[in-house]
C-alpha positions in Angstrom: -3.4 12.3 7.9 -0.5 13.4 10.1 -2.3 11.8 13.1 -2.2 8.5 11.1 1.5 8.8 10.7 1.3 9.9 7.0 4.1 12.4 6.1 2.2 15.5 5.0 2.7 19.3 5.4 1.4 20.7 8.7 -1.7 22.9 8.4 -1.1 26.5 9.6 -4.6 27.9 9.3 -7.8 28.0 7.3 -10.3 30.5 6.0 -13.3 30.9 3.9 -14.9 33.5 1.7 -18.5 32.7 0.7 -18.7 29.2 -0.7 -14.9 28.9 -1.1 -12.5 27.7 1.6 -8.8 27.1 1.9 -6.2 25.6 4.2 -2.8 27.2 4.5 0.0 24.6 4.8 3.6 24.8 5.8 6.1 25.0 3.0 8.0 21.7 2.8 11.6 22.1 1.7 12.3 19.6 -0.9 14.7 18.9 -3.8 12.2 17.4 -6.3 9.1 15.3 -6.9 9.6 11.5 -6.7 8.8 11.3 -10.4 11.6 13.8 -11.2 14.0 11.8 -9.1 13.0 8.4 -10.7 13.2 9.9 -14.3 16.7 11.2 -13.7 18.2 7.8 -12.9 20.6 6.5 -15.5 21.3 3.2 -13.9 19.3 1.0 -11.6 16.0 2.0 -10.0 16.2 3.3 -6.4 14.4 0.3 -4.8 14.7 1.8 -1.3 12.6 4.8 -2.4 10.0 2.6 -4.0 9.8 0.5 -0.7 9.4 3.8 1.2 6.6 4.7 -1.2 5.0 1.2 -0.7 5.1 1.8 3.1 3.5 5.3 2.7 0.7 4.1 0.4 -0.1 1.0 2.5 -0.2 3.1 5.7 -2.5 5.6 4.0 -4.9 2.9 2.9 -4.7 0.9 6.1 -5.7 4.0 8.0 -8.9 4.3 5.9 -7.6 7.1 3.6 -7.5 7.3 -0.1 -5.9 10.1 -2.1 -8.0 10.2 -5.3 -5.2 11.8 -7.2 -2.2 9.7 -6.2 0.5 10.4 -8.9 4.2 10.6 -8.3 4.0 14.3 -8.9 2.2 14.6 -5.5 5.0 12.9 -3.6 8.0 15.0 -2.9 11.5 14.0 -1.9 12.6 16.1 1.1 16.1 17.2 1.4 16.7 14.5 4.1 15.6 11.8 1.6 12.2 11.2 3.2 8.9 11.3 1.3 6.0 13.7 1.8 2.5 13.5 0.3 1.0 16.6 -1.2 -2.2 17.7 -2.9 -4.5 16.4 -0.2 -7.6 18.4 -1.2 -9.4 15.5 -2.7 -8.3 12.9 0.0 -11.1 11.2 1.9 -11.4 8.9 4.9 -13.9 6.1 5.4 -14.0 3.4 8.0 -13.9 0.9 5.2 -13.0 2.5 1.9 -14.2 0.9 -1.2 -11.5 -1.3 -2.9 -12.1 0.5 -6.2 -10.9 3.8 -4.7 -7.7 2.0 -3.4 -7.2 0.3 -6.8 -7.6 3.7 -8.5 -4.9 5.2 -6.2 -2.6 2.3 -7.1 -3.5 2.5 -10.8 -2.7 6.2 -10.9 0.6 5.7 -9.0 1.7 2.9 -11.4 0.6 5.0 -14.4 2.8 7.9 -13.2 6.0 5.8 -12.9 8.5 6.7 -15.6 8.7 4.4 -18.6 12.2 3.4 -17.6 10.8 1.5 -14.6 10.6 -2.2 -15.7 7.3 -4.1 -15.5 8.9 -6.5 -13.0 9.7 -3.6 -10.6 6.1 -2.4 -10.9 4.8 -5.9 -10.1 7.1 -6.2 -7.1 5.8 -2.8 -5.9 2.2 -4.1 -6.1 3.2 -7.4 -4.4 4.8 -5.5 -1.5 1.8 -3.3 -1.1 -0.5 -6.3 -1.0 1.8 -8.0 1.6 1.8 -4.8 3.7 -2.0 -4.7 3.6 -2.4 -8.4 4.6 -3.7 -9.6 1.2 -2.1 -13.0 0.8 -4.4 -15.4 -1.1 -3.5 -16.0 -4.7 -7.1 -15.4 -5.9 -7.3 -12.1 -4.0 -3.9 -11.0 -5.2 -4.9 -11.7 -8.8 -8.1 -9.8 -8.4 -6.3 -6.8 -7.0 -3.7 -6.9 -9.8 -6.4 -7.1 -12.4 -8.4 -4.2 -10.8 -5.2 -2.0 -10.5 -4.2 -2.8 -14.1 -7.7 -1.9 -15.4 -7.6 1.4 -13.5 -4.0 2.1 -14.8 -5.1 1.3 -18.4 -8.2 3.5 -18.1 -6.1 6.4 -16.8 -3.6 5.9 -19.6 -6.4 6.1 -22.2 -7.5 9.6 -21.1 -6.2 12.6 -22.9 -4.2 14.8 -20.4 -6.1 17.9 -19.1 -2.9 19.9 -18.7 0.0 19.7 -21.1 3.4 20.4 -19.6 7.0 19.1 -20.0 6.3 16.3 -17.5 2.9 15.6 -19.2 3.3 16.2 -23.0 0.4 16.0 -25.4 0.0 12.6 -27.2 
């Protein structure tokens, strides 16, 4: 991922014990997750950060990678204001990833946006992503929007596995 220009922690080493394995990653100094930052805003949404996120996700997908767990909780805001992608254990790379995996990434990301983010901002985010990925035809864009929304709705309908302050029980 780092070789593709995706901001991720650097691997420091790896190991295994029987069927289990692990990768030791650098500690990335950060102030908060992107979700925490977006939840705290009282006024307007930080559009520059959402544009940075668009760039990151489009670069990830154009390089043939998909995250498989792409929620805002897995994007941290470094102290210098840049973004870093975490929780890479389920990430996969294929020469031509299936569009359903990319739509799932986008659906998860849009689902994890705080409620205070307006629907128009969410749509602009998706439109910028499609532009960055070279998807311009109206029919193709509608198809992508429909697929992403179906994935987002499916994710929203699931009961959470882990209950926390950020993810309260319904």
